[in-house]
DRENDO-1510 file (C-alpha; in Angstrom, 1 decimal, always signed):
<recs>
REC; n; res; u; v; w
REC; 1; UNK; +20.6; +68.1; -51.5 .
REC; 2; UNK; +24.4; +68.2; -52.1 .
REC; 3; UNK; +24.0; +70.2; -55.3 .
REC; 4; UNK; +24.5; +73.4; -53.3 .
REC; 5; UNK; +28.1; +74.3; -52.7 .
REC; 6; UNK; +27.7; +76.0; -49.3 .
REC; 7; UNK; +25.6; +73.2; -47.9 .
REC; 8; UNK; +28.1; +70.6; -49.1 .
REC; 9; UNK; +30.9; +72.5; -47.4 .
REC; 10; UNK; +28.9; +72.9; -44.2 .
REC; 11; UNK; +28.0; +69.2; -44.2 .
REC; 12; UNK; +31.5; +68.0; -44.7 .
REC; 13; UNK; +33.0; +70.5; -42.3 .
REC; 14; UNK; +30.6; +69.4; -39.6 .
REC; 15; UNK; +31.2; +65.7; -40.3 .
REC; 16; UNK; +35.0; +66.3; -40.2 .
REC; 17; UNK; +34.7; +68.2; -36.9 .
REC; 18; UNK; +32.6; +65.4; -35.4 .
REC; 19; UNK; +35.1; +62.7; -36.5 .
REC; 20; UNK; +38.1; +64.6; -35.1 .
REC; 21; UNK; +36.4; +65.3; -31.8 .
REC; 22; UNK; +35.0; +61.8; -31.5 .
REC; 23; UNK; +38.3; +60.0; -32.2 .
REC; 24; UNK; +40.2; +62.4; -30.0 .
REC; 25; UNK; +38.0; +61.8; -26.9 .
REC; 26; UNK; +36.3; +58.4; -27.5 .
REC; 27; UNK; +36.5; +55.2; -29.5 .
REC; 28; UNK; +34.1; +52.8; -31.2 .
REC; 29; UNK; +33.5; +50.8; -28.0 .
REC; 30; UNK; +32.1; +53.9; -26.4 .
REC; 31; UNK; +29.7; +54.3; -29.4 .
REC; 32; UNK; +28.7; +50.7; -29.1 .
REC; 33; UNK; +27.9; +51.1; -25.4 .
REC; 34; UNK; +25.9; +54.3; -25.9 .
REC; 35; UNK; +24.0; +53.3; -29.1 .
REC; 36; UNK; +20.8; +54.8; -27.8 .
REC; 37; UNK; +22.0; +58.4; -28.0 .
REC; 38; UNK; +21.9; +58.5; -31.8 .
REC; 39; UNK; +18.6; +56.6; -31.7 .
REC; 40; UNK; +17.1; +59.3; -29.5 .
REC; 41; UNK; +18.4; +62.0; -31.7 .
REC; 42; UNK; +16.9; +60.4; -34.8 .
REC; 43; UNK; +13.5; +60.3; -33.1 .
REC; 44; UNK; +14.0; +63.9; -31.9 .
REC; 45; UNK; +14.9; +65.0; -35.5 .
REC; 46; UNK; +11.8; +63.3; -36.8 .
REC; 47; UNK; +9.6; +65.0; -34.2 .
REC; 48; UNK; +11.4; +68.3; -34.9 .
REC; 49; UNK; +10.8; +68.0; -38.6 .
REC; 50; UNK; +7.2; +67.0; -38.2 .
REC; 51; UNK; +6.1; +69.5; -35.6 .
REC; 52; UNK; +7.0; +73.0; -34.5 .
REC; 53; UNK; +8.8; +71.4; -31.5 .
REC; 54; UNK; +12.6; +71.4; -31.6 .
REC; 55; UNK; +14.7; +68.3; -31.4 .
REC; 56; UNK; +16.3; +69.5; -28.2 .
REC; 57; UNK; +12.9; +69.7; -26.5 .
REC; 58; UNK; +12.5; +66.0; -27.2 .
REC; 59; UNK; +16.0; +65.0; -26.2 .
REC; 60; UNK; +16.0; +66.8; -22.8 .
REC; 61; UNK; +13.2; +64.8; -21.1 .
REC; 62; UNK; +14.4; +61.5; -22.5 .
REC; 63; UNK; +18.0; +62.1; -21.4 .
REC; 64; UNK; +17.0; +63.4; -18.0 .
REC; 65; UNK; +14.0; +61.3; -17.0 .
REC; 66; UNK; +14.6; +57.9; -18.7 .
REC; 67; UNK; +18.4; +57.8; -18.9 .
REC; 68; UNK; +19.1; +59.6; -15.5 .
REC; 69; UNK; +21.5; +62.1; -16.9 .
REC; 70; UNK; +22.2; +65.2; -14.9 .
REC; 71; UNK; +19.9; +68.1; -15.8 .
REC; 72; UNK; +22.7; +70.5; -16.7 .
REC; 73; UNK; +24.4; +68.0; -19.0 .
REC; 74; UNK; +21.0; +67.1; -20.6 .
REC; 75; UNK; +20.1; +70.8; -21.1 .
REC; 76; UNK; +23.5; +71.6; -22.7 .
REC; 77; UNK; +23.4; +68.6; -24.9 .
REC; 78; UNK; +19.8; +69.3; -26.0 .
REC; 79; UNK; +20.6; +73.0; -26.8 .
REC; 80; UNK; +23.7; +71.9; -28.8 .
REC; 81; UNK; +21.8; +69.4; -30.8 .
REC; 82; UNK; +19.0; +71.9; -31.5 .
REC; 83; UNK; +21.3; +74.7; -32.5 .
REC; 84; UNK; +23.3; +72.5; -34.9 .
REC; 85; UNK; +20.1; +71.1; -36.5 .
REC; 86; UNK; +18.6; +74.6; -36.9 .
REC; 87; UNK; +21.8; +76.0; -38.4 .
REC; 88; UNK; +22.1; +73.1; -40.8 .
REC; 89; UNK; +18.4; +73.6; -41.8 .
REC; 90; UNK; +19.0; +77.4; -42.2 .
REC; 91; UNK; +22.0; +76.8; -44.5 .
REC; 92; UNK; +20.0; +74.4; -46.6 .
REC; 93; UNK; +16.9; +76.6; -46.9 .
REC; 94; UNK; +19.0; +79.7; -47.7 .
REC; 95; UNK; +20.8; +77.8; -50.5 .
REC; 96; UNK; +17.6; +76.3; -52.0 .
REC; 97; UNK; +15.5; +79.5; -52.2 .
REC; 98; UNK; +14.6; +80.6; -55.7 .
REC; 99; UNK; +15.9; +84.1; -55.2 .
REC; 100; UNK; +19.6; +83.6; -54.6 .
REC; 101; UNK; +20.8; +87.1; -55.2 .
REC; 102; UNK; +22.5; +87.2; -51.7 .
REC; 103; UNK; +23.8; +83.7; -51.7 .
REC; 104; UNK; +24.5; +83.3; -55.5 .
REC; 105; UNK; +28.3; +83.1; -55.0 .
REC; 106; UNK; +28.4; +80.6; -52.2 .
REC; 107; UNK; +25.4; +78.4; -53.2 .
REC; 108; UNK; +26.2; +78.2; -56.9 .
</recs>
C-alpha cells in the first residue's frame, strides 16, 4: 500500500495535520475520555468499505441519536469523515491502476 509515492505523501501529510491540530486543541486525556469516537469511525469505515453506504452515513445517526450530539455538529463531522475517506480511497485507487500514464510521475 505504501509503495505508491503519492499515497505515501498523502498519508503522512494527513497524519501530520491530524497530530498538529490534535495537540494544538486537545490532549491525550481528551482522547481517553472520548475513546468511542474512533471506535464508531472504525465501524463506519468497515460498513463503508463493505457496502455502497458512506462512513458518514453511519456516523451521523450514531452521533446524533445515541451520543446526543447536536445535529449540525454531527452532520459536519460525518461529512468531513466521509470526504477524507473518499479522497484517501481515490488517491490510492488512482495510484494503483494498471494504466498510470496520467499519474506516472507522482505515483512512481
